[in-house]
N, C-alpha and C positions, 0 to 999 in steps of 0.2 A: 303355650296351651291356650286355646280359645276358651273363654269362660262365660261369655254372655250371649244371649239370644239376639240376633240381628233384627232391628226394626226394618220391615220391608215395605217398599212402596209398590203400587200396582205395576209400575214399569219394571221394577226389579223382579217381581214375580213372573211377569210375562217373559222377560229375558231368560230367567232361570228355567221356565217351562220349555222354551225352545231347545235348550241344551238337554233337559231331561227327556223330552219327547224323542229327540234323535237317539239317545242312548237306549231308551225303552224299545224303539223300533229296531235298533241294531240287535239287541238281545232277543226280541221276538223272532226276527228273521233267522238268527242263529239256531233257534230251537224249534221252529215250526215244522221242519221236516224230520225231526227225531221222533221215531215211533214211541208212544207211551210216555212222552215228556209233556208236562203241563207248564204253561207260562202264564204269569200274572204280572201285569204292569199297571202303574197308576194311570187313571184317566186325567184329563186336564183339570176337571173339577176336584178330583181327589187330591191332586198335586197342590192346587190352590188352597184347599182347606188345610192340608198338612203344613204348607208354608206359613199359615196363619197361627198354628198351634204347636207345631213340633219344634224341638231343638234341631239344630243342624249339626252334622249332615243327617241324611235320612235314607231309608230303604225305598227305592223307586220301582224295583222289580224283583221277581223270584221265578225260578224254574225248578222242577223236580220230576223224578220218575214216579209214576203213580202207583206202582205195586212191585212187590218182591216176595219171594218165599221165605219162610223161616230159615235163618242162616245166610240169607242173601244180603244185598245192599240196596239202598236208595240214594240216588244222586240228588243233591240239593244245592242250588246256587242262589246267592243273595247279591243283588246289585245295589250299591251304595253311591249316593251322589252328594257332593258338597255344593249347595247353591249359594254359599256365602262369598263375600268379596275378600275373604282371608282364608288361609290354610288351617287345617286341623291336623293334629298329630296324635300319636298313641291311641289310635282307634282299634277296635276289635269287634268281631262278630262271634257270638256264641250261639250254639245250637243245642237244644235239649228236647226231649220228647215228653209230651203230657198234654192234657186237656186244659190249657191255660189261656187261650185267646181272650176269653171274656173277663179274665181277672183284671180289675181296675188297678189294684195296688201293685206298683212296680216291685216293692219288696217281696210280696208273695209270689208274683210272677217269676222273679229271679230265683226263688228258693224251692218252689214246688215243681217237681218233675218226676217222671217215671224212672226210678233207679235201676230198672232192668236193662235200660239202654245206656250206653256211654254218653257223656256230654263232650262237646267239641268246641274249640276256639281257634280263630285265625286272626292275625298272623303272629306267630311266635318269632322271636322272643320279646319284641318290644312294640308290637302292633304295627299298623300301617298309617300312612299319612295321605291326605287328600289336599291338593292345591285348590285354590278358588276355582269353582266351576267344574272340577274334575270328578270322575266317577271310577269305580272299580267293581269287579265281581269277585266274590269269595266263593269258592266251590268246595263242597263237603261230600264225603261218602259216608253215609250212615249205615253202620252194621246192624242187621236185624238179628237178635238173639235166636239161636237154633230152637229153643224150647218155648218161644213166644206164641200166644194165642193168635189164630188167624182172625184178624179184625181190622178195623180202621184205626189209625193213629194220627195225632197231630205232631208236627215238628215245629218248634218255635225258634225263631231267630231273634236275637237281641243285639242291637248295635250300641256299643258303649265306648266311652273314652276312659282308658286306663289311667289310674293315678297310682304309681308304684309305692307311694308313701302315705296315702290317705284314701279316702273313699272315692271310688270311680264315679263316673257320671253316666246315667242312663240317657240315651239319645232317641232310640226308636225301636220298634219291633215289627215282626211279621210272622205269618204262620202259613203252613201248607198242610195238606192231608194226604196220607198214603194208605194203601191196603197191604196187609200181609196176607198172602193167598196160599 
């Protein structure tokens, strides 16, 4: 299990950006013709800033369907990249609904959510692994409760490293917005 943040040089960040940029473009093209689907990927500047402050791996892109009726579903995909020169294992992405994007405390972010919606995690039963420089996309289908108010909602993604016998490790997070219509 990788445990420490990698110190990165400007050359390492530039090399990692080339790989991230290619993956972001691949995901963008895969979603650009899908009606009602929103895509968000990191810019070069956002990637460089994240490389300076974030743990690795990190969320580099997301796509989601923008609306659904009560009782319907929202598709939400999260693309994760490992820019480090070593592999990471026992990774998971969890999804929950709630207005938490601006919450600074990771403890509060992880525990405060809208209990009317189910929470989700991938991939069971032992998480996923990412080789050095690799990326993957985890796709979720969020069920909208039938009796929910027609309004806008936030879906929050959290990337973490599972520790089956101790405290897991927060790595990164992302958010999307959708409407129940």
